[in-house]
N, C-alpha and C positions, 0 to 999 in steps of 0.2 A: 147405847147409841152407836157404838162402833160397828155392831153387826148390821144395824139398819142402814148405816151409811155405806157399808160394804155392799149390801143388797141393792141400794139405789145406784151405786156406781156400776155394778154388774148389769143391771137392767139398762142403764144408759149405754154401756158398751155394747150390749147385745143389740140394741136398736140401731146403733151405728153400723155394726157388722151386717145386720139384715139389710139396711138401706144400701150399704156398699155392695153387697152381694147382688141385690136387685139391679143396681146400676151396672154392675159388671155383666150380668146376664143380658141386659138390654144392649149393651155395646157389643157383646159377642154375637148376639143374634144378627147384628148388622155386619160385623167384620167377617164371620165365617162364610156366609154366602158370597161376599165380595171377593174373598180369597179364592174360593172354589171357582167362581166365574173367571177370575184372572188366570187360574191354572188351565181351565178349559179353553180359554181364548188363546193361550200360548200353544196348546196342542193343535188348535184349529189352524193357526198360521203355518205350521210346518206341513200339514197335509194339503193345504191349499196351494203351496208352492210346488208340490210334487207333480210330475207330468202325469196327465190323465189318459193320454192316448199313446198306444205303442205303434211304432212305425210298421207298416206292412212290408214283409220281406220281398213281396212280389213286385213292388213299385220300382225298385232300383235294379232288378235283375236284368242284365242284358240278354236279349233274346237271340241266341246264335243258332239254335236248332228249332225244328218245327214244334217240339214239345216245349222248349223255352219260350217261343213266341206265344203258344197257347197259355202257358202259365202266367205270362206277363200281362194278359188281359184280365186276370182275376180281379173281381170287384167292379168292373166296368159294365156298361150296358151291353156291349158287344162281346162279353166273356163267353168262353166255350161252354157248350151244354154238356150235361153228363153223358149223353149219347156220343158226342164228339170225343170226349176223353176216353171212354171205353173203346171206341173204334180205334183210337190212336195207340192206346197203351195196353189194351186187352182187359180181361176181367181183373178186378181188384182182388187183393189177398183178403181184405176185410171190407165189408160194406155194412154201414150202420145207418138206420133211419131214426131220426128223432124229431118229432113235431113236424114242422114244414121243411126241415133240412135233411141232408144226407152227407155222410162222411165216407170217403173212399180212402183206403190205405194201400199203398203199393210198397211191398218190401223188396228192396233191391239189394245188390251185393254190399254196397258201402253206405247206403242211406235208406231211410224210409220216407215216403212222400205222402203227407196227409192232405187230401183235397176236400174242401168244404163247399157244398152246394146249397143254394137257397132258390126258391121259386121266384120267377120274375112276374110281371103283370100278366103274361100269357100262360102262367103255370109251367113254364119250361124251367128245369133245374139248371141254373147257371153257376159257373165257378165263382165263388165269392172270395176264397182265400186258399193259398197254397203254402204249406209249411214243411220244409225239409228237416230231418233230424238224423242223428247218428244211429247206426245199428248197434254199436257197442258202447257201453257207458264210458269206457276209457278214451274214446275218440271225441273230438270236437264236432259240432254239427256242420255239415258241409253247406256250401252256398246253394242257393236255388238253381243257379246255372249248372253247377256240377251234378246235382241230383237230376236235373232235367236231361242232361246229356246221357247219364246212365239209364234213365227211364226210356229215352228214345232207342237205346240198344235193346231194351226189353221188348218194345213193341214191334221190332223188326223180325 
């Protein structure tokens, strides 16, 4: 009788363990997706507060030279055309066409000037953006006004 009682107790304990395990799995099926959703929501709030638009460096550039005035119109309806820019600055060092846009790069002594053009309603290539950058990695990027002043010396 001792062996049979032991077997009955073992079967009873096994049934308790199985039902406890099933209950545990049901709870975990609910808790794990809930925790994953909370972690994803935490990631989403940090990216939503990050700034999505970068300021255009051409908007705040004071226009002291003719080239500076031309670059200050970037992105507007009355922006300079690609032909105007080439007439004023001369042939670019690098010209690249991609899709409906064109990129002109002027390599100057202390800066490089990247000019991006897109077609307007009349298919005239208009200046959309102007980006100055340093020629040497150890130097900081110059302002658009500084690079425009240097570019106006090139065109003369």
